[in-house]
N, C-alpha and C positions, 0 to 999 in steps of 0.2 A: 197366363193366357186368357183365363176366364174374365179377368178384369178388363183386358183390352177388347175382347169381343163384346162384353156388356157395354163398355163405353162407346164402342162403334155403333151399336144399335141405338143407344140413348141419343147419340149425336145425330143420327138420321132423323129421329123423332123431333129433336130440338130444332134442327134446321128447318124442317117443315113447319113447326109451330111458329118460328120466328119470321121466316121468309116466304113460306108457301103461299100466303095470302096475297103476295104482290102480283100474282097472275089474276087475281079477282078483285081489282080495285073498285068495281061497281057494287060489290057486295056490301051490305050495311055493316058499319064498323062494329056494332054490338055483336052481330053474328060472328064476325071474324075474330073478335076477342074471345068469345065463348069457344069456338072451334079450336083456336090456338091454345087456349087453356086446357082443353080436353086432351089435345095432342101432347102438351107439355106434361100432363099427368103421366102419360105413358112413358115419356122420357125419364121422369123421376123413378118409375118402376124398374128401370134398368140402371140408372146412374147411381142410386143409393146403394144397391147391392154391389155394384162394381167397386165403389170406394170402400165399402166395408170389407170386401174380399181382398182388395189390393192393399189396404192399410196394414202394414207389418212387413209385407214384401217390399213395398215402396213407401217413401216418406210422403207427406202431404204435398210438399213442393214437387216431387216427382209425379204424383198422381195428377196434379194440376197441369204439369207440363205435358204429360201424355194426353190429357183431355184436350189441351189447346192444339196439339199437333193433329189429333184425330179430327177436331173441329175444322181445321183448315183443309184437310184432305177431303172430308165430307162436303164442306162448303164449296170447294173448287168443283167437285163433280156435280153438285146440285146446281150451281150457277151456270155451268156449261150445259148440262143435260136438261134441266127443268126450266130455267129462266132464259136459256139460249143466249147467255152473255159470253163474251170471250175473256180469256185470261191474258192479261197484258204482261209485257216483259218486266215492268216495274213491280207487279204483284209477285212475280217469281223471285225477283231480287229480295223483296221484303220478306218473303217466306224463307228464303235462304238464310237471312239473318236470324230468323226464329229457329231454324235448325241449328245454327251455331249456339243459340241460347240453350237448346236441348243438350248439346255437348257439355256445356259448362254445368248444367244442373245435375247431369248423371255422372260426370267425371269424378272418380275417387281421388281426392287431392291429398 
């Protein structure tokens, strides 16, 4: 559970580092890059321990799959709440296919 919580926190930072600047298109690019890099540093402070704690309980493929699912959940919330964009039906269908991928990664065959 600690792995998932740390990955959730890291993804919130990552999403702001990668996409938060889109609300500030008039800001100088050099400043945006510096601020994004500083936010990304915080992301790594949670992501690295998450993977270290989780490795052994999860395989690296499972850790990456968990990371991607959390990324999609955080990104959906971010794009709706922060960027005021709507989620369209085709996005949901695509995410549904990714959920099926999660099934195949975690299924014990």
